N, CA, C, O and CB atoms as a CASP TS submission, in Angstrom:
PFRMAT TS
TARGET T0000
AUTHOR 0000-0000-0000
METHOD Language model
MODEL 1
PARENT N/A
ATOM      1  N   MET     1      33.088 -44.757  22.260  1.00  0.00           N
ATOM      2  CA  MET     1      33.336 -43.524  22.992  1.00  0.00           C
ATOM      3  C   MET     1      32.613 -42.382  22.294  1.00  0.00           C
ATOM      4  O   MET     1      32.712 -42.223  21.077  1.00  0.00           O
ATOM      5  CB  MET     1      34.857 -43.234  23.100  1.00  0.00           C
ATOM      6  N   ARG     2      31.885 -41.589  23.070  1.00  0.00           N
ATOM      7  CA  ARG     2      31.170 -40.432  22.503  1.00  0.00           C
ATOM      8  C   ARG     2      32.156 -39.310  22.228  1.00  0.00           C
ATOM      9  O   ARG     2      33.095 -39.082  22.991  1.00  0.00           O
ATOM     10  CB  ARG     2      30.044 -39.940  23.462  1.00  0.00           C
ATOM     11  N   MET     3      31.919 -38.603  21.104  1.00  0.00           N
ATOM     12  CA  MET     3      32.797 -37.503  20.717  1.00  0.00           C
ATOM     13  C   MET     3      31.965 -36.240  20.545  1.00  0.00           C
ATOM     14  O   MET     3      30.801 -36.302  20.151  1.00  0.00           O
ATOM     15  CB  MET     3      33.571 -37.837  19.410  1.00  0.00           C
ATOM     16  N   ALA     4      32.567 -35.106  20.841  1.00  0.00           N
ATOM     17  CA  ALA     4      31.950 -33.799  20.611  1.00  0.00           C
ATOM     18  C   ALA     4      33.009 -32.950  19.927  1.00  0.00           C
ATOM     19  O   ALA     4      34.035 -32.626  20.526  1.00  0.00           O
ATOM     20  CB  ALA     4      31.435 -33.128  21.961  1.00  0.00           C
ATOM     21  N   SER     5      32.763 -32.592  18.683  1.00  0.00           N
ATOM     22  CA  SER     5      33.719 -31.804  17.905  1.00  0.00           C
ATOM     23  C   SER     5      35.073 -32.494  17.830  1.00  0.00           C
ATOM     24  O   SER     5      36.113 -31.836  17.847  1.00  0.00           O
ATOM     25  CB  SER     5      33.879 -30.412  18.510  1.00  0.00           C
ATOM     26  N   GLY     6      35.060 -33.809  17.747  1.00  0.00           N
ATOM     27  CA  GLY     6      36.300 -34.557  17.616  1.00  0.00           C
ATOM     28  C   GLY     6      37.054 -34.760  18.924  1.00  0.00           C
ATOM     29  O   GLY     6      38.151 -35.319  18.918  1.00  0.00           O
ATOM     30  N   ILE     7      36.495 -34.322  20.034  1.00  0.00           N
ATOM     31  CA  ILE     7      37.146 -34.455  21.340  1.00  0.00           C
ATOM     32  C   ILE     7      36.316 -35.425  22.182  1.00  0.00           C
ATOM     33  O   ILE     7      35.094 -35.289  22.251  1.00  0.00           O
ATOM     34  CB  ILE     7      37.291 -33.056  22.060  1.00  0.00           C
ATOM     35  N   PRO     8      36.961 -36.400  22.820  1.00  0.00           N
ATOM     36  CA  PRO     8      36.195 -37.316  23.678  1.00  0.00           C
ATOM     37  C   PRO     8      35.427 -36.544  24.747  1.00  0.00           C
ATOM     38  O   PRO     8      35.958 -35.621  25.363  1.00  0.00           O
ATOM     39  CB  PRO     8      37.131 -38.346  24.342  1.00  0.00           C
ATOM     40  N   VAL     9      34.184 -36.931  24.957  1.00  0.00           N
ATOM     41  CA  VAL     9      33.310 -36.246  25.908  1.00  0.00           C
ATOM     42  C   VAL     9      33.909 -36.260  27.314  1.00  0.00           C
ATOM     43  O   VAL     9      33.757 -35.290  28.057  1.00  0.00           O
ATOM     44  CB  VAL     9      31.922 -36.898  25.921  1.00  0.00           C
ATOM     45  N   SER    10      34.584 -37.344  27.685  1.00  0.00           N
ATOM     46  CA  SER    10      35.177 -37.416  29.022  1.00  0.00           C
ATOM     47  C   SER    10      36.209 -36.308  29.226  1.00  0.00           C
ATOM     48  O   SER    10      36.302 -35.744  30.316  1.00  0.00           O
ATOM     49  CB  SER    10      35.828 -38.790  29.246  1.00  0.00           C
ATOM     50  N   LYS    11      36.989 -35.990  28.185  1.00  0.00           N
ATOM     51  CA  LYS    11      37.969 -34.912  28.292  1.00  0.00           C
ATOM     52  C   LYS    11      37.272 -33.557  28.399  1.00  0.00           C
ATOM     53  O   LYS    11      37.713 -32.688  29.151  1.00  0.00           O
ATOM     54  CB  LYS    11      38.921 -34.926  27.082  1.00  0.00           C
ATOM     55  N   LEU    12      36.179 -33.376  27.646  1.00  0.00           N
ATOM     56  CA  LEU    12      35.427 -32.124  27.737  1.00  0.00           C
ATOM     57  C   LEU    12      34.895 -31.909  29.147  1.00  0.00           C
ATOM     58  O   LEU    12      34.916 -30.790  29.660  1.00  0.00           O
ATOM     59  CB  LEU    12      34.269 -32.119  26.731  1.00  0.00           C
ATOM     60  N   CYS    13      34.421 -32.974  29.768  1.00  0.00           N
ATOM     61  CA  CYS    13      33.898 -32.863  31.135  1.00  0.00           C
ATOM     62  C   CYS    13      35.004 -32.465  32.103  1.00  0.00           C
ATOM     63  O   CYS    13      34.778 -31.666  33.011  1.00  0.00           O
ATOM     64  CB  CYS    13      33.259 -34.192  31.581  1.00  0.00           C
ATOM     65  N   ARG    14      36.203 -33.021  31.912  1.00  0.00           N
ATOM     66  CA  ARG    14      37.323 -32.663  32.784  1.00  0.00           C
ATOM     67  C   ARG    14      37.729 -31.209  32.581  1.00  0.00           C
ATOM     68  O   ARG    14      38.036 -30.502  33.542  1.00  0.00           O
ATOM     69  CB  ARG    14      38.521 -33.586  32.526  1.00  0.00           C
ATOM     70  N   VAL    15      37.731 -30.767  31.331  1.00  0.00           N
ATOM     71  CA  VAL    15      38.080 -29.371  31.045  1.00  0.00           C
ATOM     72  C   VAL    15      37.056 -28.443  31.688  1.00  0.00           C
ATOM     73  O   VAL    15      37.429 -27.457  32.325  1.00  0.00           O
ATOM     74  CB  VAL    15      38.154 -29.119  29.512  1.00  0.00           C
ATOM     75  N   ARG    16      35.778 -28.745  31.529  1.00  0.00           N
ATOM     76  CA  ARG    16      34.730 -27.915  32.133  1.00  0.00           C
ATOM     77  C   ARG    16      34.876 -27.859  33.645  1.00  0.00           C
ATOM     78  O   ARG    16      34.700 -26.803  34.252  1.00  0.00           O
ATOM     79  CB  ARG    16      33.345 -28.448  31.763  1.00  0.00           C
ATOM     80  N   SER    17      35.195 -28.985  34.247  1.00  0.00           N
ATOM     81  CA  SER    17      35.368 -29.043  35.691  1.00  0.00           C
ATOM     82  C   SER    17      36.532 -28.155  36.132  1.00  0.00           C
ATOM     83  O   SER    17      36.417 -27.417  37.110  1.00  0.00           O
ATOM     84  CB  SER    17      35.600 -30.491  36.144  1.00  0.00           C
ATOM     85  N   CYS    18      37.651 -28.226  35.411  1.00  0.00           N
ATOM     86  CA  CYS    18      38.820 -27.397  35.744  1.00  0.00           C
ATOM     87  C   CYS    18      38.509 -25.915  35.566  1.00  0.00           C
ATOM     88  O   CYS    18      38.882 -25.091  36.402  1.00  0.00           O
ATOM     89  CB  CYS    18      40.026 -27.787  34.870  1.00  0.00           C
ATOM     90  N   VAL    19      37.830 -25.583  34.481  1.00  0.00           N
ATOM     91  CA  VAL    19      37.474 -24.181  34.232  1.00  0.00           C
ATOM     92  C   VAL    19      36.552 -23.674  35.336  1.00  0.00           C
ATOM     93  O   VAL    19      36.712 -22.549  35.810  1.00  0.00           O
ATOM     94  CB  VAL    19      36.797 -24.022  32.846  1.00  0.00           C
ATOM     95  N   ALA    20      35.597 -24.489  35.742  1.00  0.00           N
ATOM     96  CA  ALA    20      34.663 -24.088  36.804  1.00  0.00           C
ATOM     97  C   ALA    20      35.411 -23.830  38.113  1.00  0.00           C
ATOM     98  O   ALA    20      35.088 -22.884  38.832  1.00  0.00           O
ATOM     99  CB  ALA    20      33.581 -25.175  37.015  1.00  0.00           C
ATOM    100  N   GLN    21      36.398 -24.653  38.426  1.00  0.00           N
ATOM    101  CA  GLN    21      37.173 -24.459  39.651  1.00  0.00           C
ATOM    102  C   GLN    21      37.965 -23.154  39.609  1.00  0.00           C
ATOM    103  O   GLN    21      38.000 -22.408  40.587  1.00  0.00           O
ATOM    104  CB  GLN    21      38.122 -25.640  39.870  1.00  0.00           C
ATOM    105  N   VAL    22      38.592 -22.888  38.477  1.00  0.00           N
ATOM    106  CA  VAL    22      39.374 -21.651  38.336  1.00  0.00           C
ATOM    107  C   VAL    22      38.451 -20.447  38.408  1.00  0.00           C
ATOM    108  O   VAL    22      38.773 -19.460  39.071  1.00  0.00           O
ATOM    109  CB  VAL    22      40.166 -21.643  37.003  1.00  0.00           C
ATOM    110  N   TRP    23      37.304 -20.514  37.734  1.00  0.00           N
ATOM    111  CA  TRP    23      36.346 -19.401  37.728  1.00  0.00           C
ATOM    112  C   TRP    23      35.852 -19.125  39.147  1.00  0.00           C
ATOM    113  O   TRP    23      35.723 -17.972  39.561  1.00  0.00           O
ATOM    114  CB  TRP    23      35.148 -19.713  36.791  1.00  0.00           C
ATOM    115  N   ARG    24      35.583 -20.179  39.869  1.00  0.00           N
ATOM    116  CA  ARG    24      35.063 -20.052  41.226  1.00  0.00           C
ATOM    117  C   ARG    24      36.060 -19.324  42.131  1.00  0.00           C
ATOM    118  O   ARG    24      35.663 -18.566  43.016  1.00  0.00           O
ATOM    119  CB  ARG    24      34.736 -21.436  41.802  1.00  0.00           C
ATOM    120  N   ARG    25      37.362 -19.560  41.903  1.00  0.00           N
ATOM    121  CA  ARG    25      38.396 -18.944  42.744  1.00  0.00           C
ATOM    122  C   ARG    25      38.830 -17.558  42.266  1.00  0.00           C
ATOM    123  O   ARG    25      39.590 -16.879  42.958  1.00  0.00           O
ATOM    124  CB  ARG    25      39.600 -19.845  42.800  1.00  0.00           C
ATOM    125  N   SER    26      38.361 -17.133  41.102  1.00  0.00           N
ATOM    126  CA  SER    26      38.804 -15.847  40.562  1.00  0.00           C
ATOM    127  C   SER    26      38.027 -14.690  41.204  1.00  0.00           C
ATOM    128  O   SER    26      36.897 -14.852  41.665  1.00  0.00           O
ATOM    129  CB  SER    26      38.632 -15.821  39.027  1.00  0.00           C
ATOM    130  N   SER    27      38.666 -13.535  41.215  1.00  0.00           N
ATOM    131  CA  SER    27      38.013 -12.349  41.769  1.00  0.00           C
ATOM    132  C   SER    27      37.125 -11.707  40.704  1.00  0.00           C
ATOM    133  O   SER    27      37.211 -12.033  39.519  1.00  0.00           O
ATOM    134  CB  SER    27      39.066 -11.330  42.291  1.00  0.00           C
ATOM    135  N   PHE    28      36.277 -10.792  41.153  1.00  0.00           N
ATOM    136  CA  PHE    28      35.411 -10.080  40.218  1.00  0.00           C
ATOM    137  C   PHE    28      36.252  -9.295  39.215  1.00  0.00           C
ATOM    138  O   PHE    28      35.913  -9.238  38.033  1.00  0.00           O
ATOM    139  CB  PHE    28      34.453  -9.135  40.974  1.00  0.00           C
ATOM    140  N   ARG    29      37.346  -8.690  39.676  1.00  0.00           N
ATOM    141  CA  ARG    29      38.227  -7.910  38.804  1.00  0.00           C
ATOM    142  C   ARG    29      38.828  -8.799  37.698  1.00  0.00           C
ATOM    143  O   ARG    29      38.905  -8.378  36.543  1.00  0.00           O
ATOM    144  CB  ARG    29      39.358  -7.249  39.636  1.00  0.00           C
ATOM    145  N   GLN    30      39.250 -10.016  38.045  1.00  0.00           N
ATOM    146  CA  GLN    30      39.805 -10.948  37.058  1.00  0.00           C
ATOM    147  C   GLN    30      38.739 -11.372  36.042  1.00  0.00           C
ATOM    148  O   GLN    30      39.005 -11.456  34.843  1.00  0.00           O
ATOM    149  CB  GLN    30      40.389 -12.189  37.763  1.00  0.00           C
ATOM    150  N   ARG    31      37.544 -11.633  36.537  1.00  0.00           N
ATOM    151  CA  ARG    31      36.455 -12.029  35.641  1.00  0.00           C
ATOM    152  C   ARG    31      36.107 -10.906  34.669  1.00  0.00           C
ATOM    153  O   ARG    31      35.919 -11.139  33.475  1.00  0.00           O
ATOM    154  CB  ARG    31      35.214 -12.426  36.451  1.00  0.00           C
ATOM    155  N   ARG    32      36.025  -9.681  35.197  1.00  0.00           N
ATOM    156  CA  ARG    32      35.713  -8.531  34.353  1.00  0.00           C
ATOM    157  C   ARG    32      36.784  -8.339  33.283  1.00  0.00           C
ATOM    158  O   ARG    32      36.465  -8.051  32.130  1.00  0.00           O
ATOM    159  CB  ARG    32      35.579  -7.260  35.205  1.00  0.00           C
ATOM    160  N   LEU    33      38.047  -8.496  33.658  1.00  0.00           N
ATOM    161  CA  LEU    33      39.147  -8.370  32.704  1.00  0.00           C
ATOM    162  C   LEU    33      39.043  -9.434  31.618  1.00  0.00           C
ATOM    163  O   LEU    33      39.201  -9.132  30.435  1.00  0.00           O
ATOM    164  CB  LEU    33      40.499  -8.477  33.422  1.00  0.00           C
ATOM    165  N   LEU    34      38.780 -10.667  32.009  1.00  0.00           N
ATOM    166  CA  LEU    34      38.641 -11.742  31.034  1.00  0.00           C
ATOM    167  C   LEU    34      37.500 -11.452  30.061  1.00  0.00           C
ATOM    168  O   LEU    34      37.658 -11.625  28.852  1.00  0.00           O
ATOM    169  CB  LEU    34      38.404 -13.080  31.745  1.00  0.00           C
ATOM    170  N   LEU    35      36.363 -11.016  30.576  1.00  0.00           N
ATOM    171  CA  LEU    35      35.220 -10.723  29.713  1.00  0.00           C
ATOM    172  C   LEU    35      35.512  -9.562  28.764  1.00  0.00           C
ATOM    173  O   LEU    35      35.058  -9.567  27.620  1.00  0.00           O
ATOM    174  CB  LEU    35      33.992 -10.407  30.559  1.00  0.00           C
ATOM    175  N   ARG    36      36.260  -8.577  29.229  1.00  0.00           N
ATOM    176  CA  ARG    36      36.645  -7.468  28.349  1.00  0.00           C
ATOM    177  C   ARG    36      37.584  -7.935  27.246  1.00  0.00           C
ATOM    178  O   ARG    36      37.452  -7.517  26.095  1.00  0.00           O
ATOM    179  CB  ARG    36      37.309  -6.351  29.158  1.00  0.00           C
ATOM    180  N   VAL    37      38.533  -8.800  27.595  1.00  0.00           N
ATOM    181  CA  VAL    37      39.458  -9.341  26.588  1.00  0.00           C
ATOM    182  C   VAL    37      38.691 -10.153  25.553  1.00  0.00           C
ATOM    183  O   VAL    37      38.943 -10.025  24.354  1.00  0.00           O
ATOM    184  CB  VAL    37      40.548 -10.218  27.256  1.00  0.00           C
ATOM    185  N   LEU    38      37.755 -10.987  26.005  1.00  0.00           N
ATOM    186  CA  LEU    38      36.936 -11.775  25.074  1.00  0.00           C
ATOM    187  C   LEU    38      36.109 -10.870  24.161  1.00  0.00           C
ATOM    188  O   LEU    38      36.024 -11.116  22.958  1.00  0.00           O
ATOM    189  CB  LEU    38      36.007 -12.725  25.851  1.00  0.00           C
ATOM    190  N   LEU    39      35.508  -9.836  24.719  1.00  0.00           N
ATOM    191  CA  LEU    39      34.709  -8.909  23.922  1.00  0.00           C
ATOM    192  C   LEU    39      35.568  -8.231  22.862  1.00  0.00           C
ATOM    193  O   LEU    39      35.161  -8.134  21.704  1.00  0.00           O
ATOM    194  CB  LEU    39      34.049  -7.857  24.821  1.00  0.00           C
ATOM    195  N   LYS    40      36.746  -7.763  23.246  1.00  0.00           N
ATOM    196  CA  LYS    40      37.642  -7.099  22.297  1.00  0.00           C
ATOM    197  C   LYS    40      38.039  -8.058  21.178  1.00  0.00           C
ATOM    198  O   LYS    40      38.053  -7.680  20.007  1.00  0.00           O
ATOM    199  CB  LYS    40      38.900  -6.569  23.017  1.00  0.00           C
ATOM    200  N   TYR    41      38.360  -9.297  21.540  1.00  0.00           N
ATOM    201  CA  TYR    41      38.743 -10.288  20.530  1.00  0.00           C
ATOM    202  C   TYR    41      37.591 -10.542  19.555  1.00  0.00           C
ATOM    203  O   TYR    41      37.795 -10.586  18.342  1.00  0.00           O
ATOM    204  CB  TYR    41      39.170 -11.609  21.205  1.00  0.00           C
ATOM    205  N   ILE    42      36.391 -10.707  20.089  1.00  0.00           N
ATOM    206  CA  ILE    42      35.226 -10.985  19.240  1.00  0.00           C
ATOM    207  C   ILE    42      34.940  -9.811  18.311  1.00  0.00           C
ATOM    208  O   ILE    42      34.689 -10.012  17.123  1.00  0.00           O
ATOM    209  CB  ILE    42      33.988 -11.289  20.103  1.00  0.00           C
ATOM    210  N   VAL    43      34.974  -8.597  18.832  1.00  0.00           N
ATOM    211  CA  VAL    43      34.717  -7.417  18.006  1.00  0.00           C
ATOM    212  C   VAL    43      35.792  -7.273  16.931  1.00  0.00           C
ATOM    213  O   VAL    43      35.479  -6.995  15.773  1.00  0.00           O
ATOM    214  CB  VAL    43      34.660  -6.146  18.879  1.00  0.00           C
ATOM    215  N   ASP    44      37.052  -7.459  17.306  1.00  0.00           N
ATOM    216  CA  ASP    44      38.150  -7.325  16.350  1.00  0.00           C
ATOM    217  C   ASP    44      38.131  -8.401  15.268  1.00  0.00           C
ATOM    218  O   ASP    44      38.638  -8.178  14.169  1.00  0.00           O
ATOM    219  CB  ASP    44      39.468  -7.371  17.078  1.00  0.00           C
ATOM    220  N   ASN    45      37.557  -9.556  15.562  1.00  0.00           N
ATOM    221  CA  ASN    45      37.583 -10.683  14.635  1.00  0.00           C
ATOM    222  C   ASN    45      36.193 -11.124  14.189  1.00  0.00           C
ATOM    223  O   ASN    45      36.018 -12.268  13.767  1.00  0.00           O
ATOM    224  CB  ASN    45      38.295 -11.843  15.269  1.00  0.00           C
ATOM    225  N   GLN    46      35.206 -10.240  14.274  1.00  0.00           N
ATOM    226  CA  GLN    46      33.835 -10.652  13.985  1.00  0.00           C
ATOM    227  C   GLN    46      33.637 -11.117  12.543  1.00  0.00           C
ATOM    228  O   GLN    46      32.854 -12.038  12.309  1.00  0.00           O
ATOM    229  CB  GLN    46      32.896  -9.516  14.277  1.00  0.00           C
ATOM    230  N   GLU    47      34.308 -10.523  11.586  1.00  0.00           N
ATOM    231  CA  GLU    47      34.152 -10.948  10.189  1.00  0.00           C
ATOM    232  C   GLU    47      34.653 -12.372  10.002  1.00  0.00           C
ATOM    233  O   GLU    47      33.987 -13.188   9.363  1.00  0.00           O
ATOM    234  CB  GLU    47      34.905  -9.994   9.243  1.00  0.00           C
ATOM    235  N   THR    48      35.804 -12.670  10.547  1.00  0.00           N
ATOM    236  CA  THR    48      36.364 -14.017  10.441  1.00  0.00           C
ATOM    237  C   THR    48      35.476 -15.027  11.146  1.00  0.00           C
ATOM    238  O   THR    48      35.242 -16.120  10.631  1.00  0.00           O
ATOM    239  CB  THR    48      37.778 -14.060  11.027  1.00  0.00           C
ATOM    240  N   ILE    49      34.983 -14.666  12.317  1.00  0.00           N
ATOM    241  CA  ILE    49      34.110 -15.560  13.075  1.00  0.00           C
ATOM    242  C   ILE    49      32.844 -15.861  12.271  1.00  0.00           C
ATOM    243  O   ILE    49      32.418 -17.013  12.184  1.00  0.00           O
ATOM    244  CB  ILE    49      33.746 -14.937  14.446  1.00  0.00           C
ATOM    245  N   CYS    50      32.246 -14.823  11.686  1.00  0.00           N
ATOM    246  CA  CYS    50      31.013 -15.014  10.916  1.00  0.00           C
ATOM    247  C   CYS    50      31.257 -15.822   9.649  1.00  0.00           C
ATOM    248  O   CYS    50      30.373 -16.551   9.199  1.00  0.00           O
ATOM    249  CB  CYS    50      30.402 -13.665  10.556  1.00  0.00           C
ATOM    250  N   ARG    51      32.442 -15.701   9.073  1.00  0.00           N
ATOM    251  CA  ARG    51      32.767 -16.453   7.870  1.00  0.00           C
ATOM    252  C   ARG    51      33.015 -17.931   8.186  1.00  0.00           C
ATOM    253  O   ARG    51      32.618 -18.808   7.420  1.00  0.00           O
ATOM    254  CB  ARG    51      33.992 -15.847   7.188  1.00  0.00           C
ATOM    255  N   CYS    52      33.669 -18.198   9.310  1.00  0.00           N
ATOM    256  CA  CYS    52      34.074 -19.561   9.643  1.00  0.00           C
ATOM    257  C   CYS    52      33.034 -20.354  10.429  1.00  0.00           C
ATOM    258  O   CYS    52      32.971 -21.578  10.308  1.00  0.00           O
ATOM    259  CB  CYS    52      35.338 -19.520  10.420  1.00  0.00           C
ATOM    260  N   LEU    53      32.240 -19.692  11.211  1.00  0.00           N
ATOM    261  CA  LEU    53      31.298 -20.383  12.081  1.00  0.00           C
ATOM    262  C   LEU    53      30.318 -21.288  11.328  1.00  0.00           C
ATOM    263  O   LEU    53      30.083 -22.412  11.772  1.00  0.00           O
ATOM    264  CB  LEU    53      30.531 -19.377  12.880  1.00  0.00           C
ATOM    265  N   PRO    54      29.735 -20.844  10.204  1.00  0.00           N
ATOM    266  CA  PRO    54      28.814 -21.748   9.500  1.00  0.00           C
ATOM    267  C   PRO    54      29.487 -23.030   9.008  1.00  0.00           C
ATOM    268  O   PRO    54      28.818 -24.051   8.847  1.00  0.00           O
ATOM    269  CB  PRO    54      28.195 -21.028   8.324  1.00  0.00           C
ATOM    270  N   ARG    55      30.788 -22.991   8.769  1.00  0.00           N
ATOM    271  CA  ARG    55      31.500 -24.218   8.370  1.00  0.00           C
ATOM    272  C   ARG    55      31.569 -25.185   9.535  1.00  0.00           C
ATOM    273  O   ARG    55      31.471 -26.397   9.344  1.00  0.00           O
ATOM    274  CB  ARG    55      32.924 -23.892   7.864  1.00  0.00           C
ATOM    275  N   CYS    56      31.739 -24.660  10.742  1.00  0.00           N
ATOM    276  CA  CYS    56      31.843 -25.506  11.934  1.00  0.00           C
ATOM    277  C   CYS    56      30.468 -25.964  12.412  1.00  0.00           C
ATOM    278  O   CYS    56      30.308 -27.085  12.896  1.00  0.00           O
ATOM    279  CB  CYS    56      32.563 -24.754  13.058  1.00  0.00           C
ATOM    280  N   LEU    57      29.484 -25.085  12.271  1.00  0.00           N
ATOM    281  CA  LEU    57      28.124 -25.359  12.733  1.00  0.00           C
ATOM    282  C   LEU    57      27.146 -25.089  11.591  1.00  0.00           C
ATOM    283  O   LEU    57      26.574 -24.002  11.520  1.00  0.00           O
ATOM    284  CB  LEU    57      27.771 -24.491  13.984  1.00  0.00           C
ATOM    285  N   PRO    58      26.945 -26.057  10.699  1.00  0.00           N
ATOM    286  CA  PRO    58      26.095 -25.829   9.516  1.00  0.00           C
ATOM    287  C   PRO    58      24.686 -25.346   9.834  1.00  0.00           C
ATOM    288  O   PRO    58      24.066 -24.693   8.995  1.00  0.00           O
ATOM    289  CB  PRO    58      25.998 -27.090   8.724  1.00  0.00           C
ATOM    290  N   ALA    59      24.167 -25.644  11.008  1.00  0.00           N
ATOM    291  CA  ALA    59      22.821 -25.196  11.358  1.00  0.00           C
ATOM    292  C   ALA    59      22.732 -23.675  11.399  1.00  0.00           C
ATOM    293  O   ALA    59      21.643 -23.117  11.272  1.00  0.00           O
ATOM    294  CB  ALA    59      22.403 -25.779  12.705  1.00  0.00           C
ATOM    295  N   LEU    60      23.868 -22.997  11.576  1.00  0.00           N
ATOM    296  CA  LEU    60      23.875 -21.536  11.633  1.00  0.00           C
ATOM    297  C   LEU    60      24.033 -20.888  10.264  1.00  0.00           C
ATOM    298  O   LEU    60      24.049 -19.661  10.162  1.00  0.00           O
ATOM    299  CB  LEU    60      24.979 -21.068  12.537  1.00  0.00           C
ATOM    300  N   SER    61      24.151 -21.689   9.217  1.00  0.00           N
ATOM    301  CA  SER    61      24.398 -21.131   7.891  1.00  0.00           C
ATOM    302  C   SER    61      23.244 -20.270   7.392  1.00  0.00           C
ATOM    303  O   SER    61      23.444 -19.458   6.488  1.00  0.00           O
ATOM    304  CB  SER    61      24.659 -22.243   6.907  1.00  0.00           C
ATOM    305  N   VAL    62      22.042 -20.419   7.951  1.00  0.00           N
ATOM    306  CA  VAL    62      20.930 -19.567   7.546  1.00  0.00           C
ATOM    307  C   VAL    62      21.188 -18.125   7.965  1.00  0.00           C
ATOM    308  O   VAL    62      20.620 -17.206   7.375  1.00  0.00           O
ATOM    309  CB  VAL    62      19.611 -20.074   8.152  1.00  0.00           C
ATOM    310  N   ASP    63      22.041 -17.905   8.982  1.00  0.00           N
ATOM    311  CA  ASP    63      22.362 -16.558   9.444  1.00  0.00           C
ATOM    312  C   ASP    63      23.519 -15.940   8.646  1.00  0.00           C
ATOM    313  O   ASP    63      23.898 -14.794   8.888  1.00  0.00           O
ATOM    314  CB  ASP    63      22.710 -16.587  10.929  1.00  0.00           C
ATOM    315  N   ARG    64      24.056 -16.672   7.732  1.00  0.00           N
ATOM    316  CA  ARG    64      25.250 -16.223   7.025  1.00  0.00           C
ATOM    317  C   ARG    64      25.087 -14.879   6.318  1.00  0.00           C
ATOM    318  O   ARG    64      26.002 -14.060   6.399  1.00  0.00           O
ATOM    319  CB  ARG    64      25.647 -17.254   6.028  1.00  0.00           C
ATOM    320  N   PRO    65      23.968 -14.601   5.624  1.00  0.00           N
ATOM    321  CA  PRO    65      23.847 -13.306   4.961  1.00  0.00           C
ATOM    322  C   PRO    65      23.989 -12.112   5.910  1.00  0.00           C
ATOM    323  O   PRO    65      24.469 -11.053   5.505  1.00  0.00           O
ATOM    324  CB  PRO    65      22.524 -13.227   4.263  1.00  0.00           C
ATOM    325  N   ALA    66      23.577 -12.277   7.162  1.00  0.00           N
ATOM    326  CA  ALA    66      23.690 -11.190   8.130  1.00  0.00           C
ATOM    327  C   ALA    66      25.152 -10.883   8.444  1.00  0.00           C
ATOM    328  O   ALA    66      25.490  -9.756   8.805  1.00  0.00           O
ATOM    329  CB  ALA    66      22.939 -11.543   9.415  1.00  0.00           C
ATOM    330  N   CYS    67      26.014 -11.882   8.307  1.00  0.00           N
ATOM    331  CA  CYS    67      27.428 -11.694   8.615  1.00  0.00           C
ATOM    332  C   CYS    67      28.212 -11.213   7.388  1.00  0.00           C
ATOM    333  O   CYS    67      29.264 -10.591   7.536  1.00  0.00           O
ATOM    334  CB  CYS    67      28.028 -12.998   9.143  1.00  0.00           C
ATOM    335  N   ALA    68      27.726 -11.486   6.214  1.00  0.00           N
ATOM    336  CA  ALA    68      28.497 -11.195   5.005  1.00  0.00           C
ATOM    337  C   ALA    68      28.609  -9.722   4.722  1.00  0.00           C
ATOM    338  O   ALA    68      29.231  -9.328   3.736  1.00  0.00           O
ATOM    339  CB  ALA    68      27.884 -11.876   3.828  1.00  0.00           C
TER
END
């Protein structure tokens, strides 16, 4: 069985399919709200994200000094 980040690929495909269905049925106002919430979370937690991301994705570790 193929794995992606420790999750079976078949489950990832099902999750993507469900997310796509929900996104398709959402209004523009709901989408805009979600994107604003995501932006706020990323901005509020950017230091933690930059510190942890290279551990999860070693290929990005060359960008680490920019985050430090």
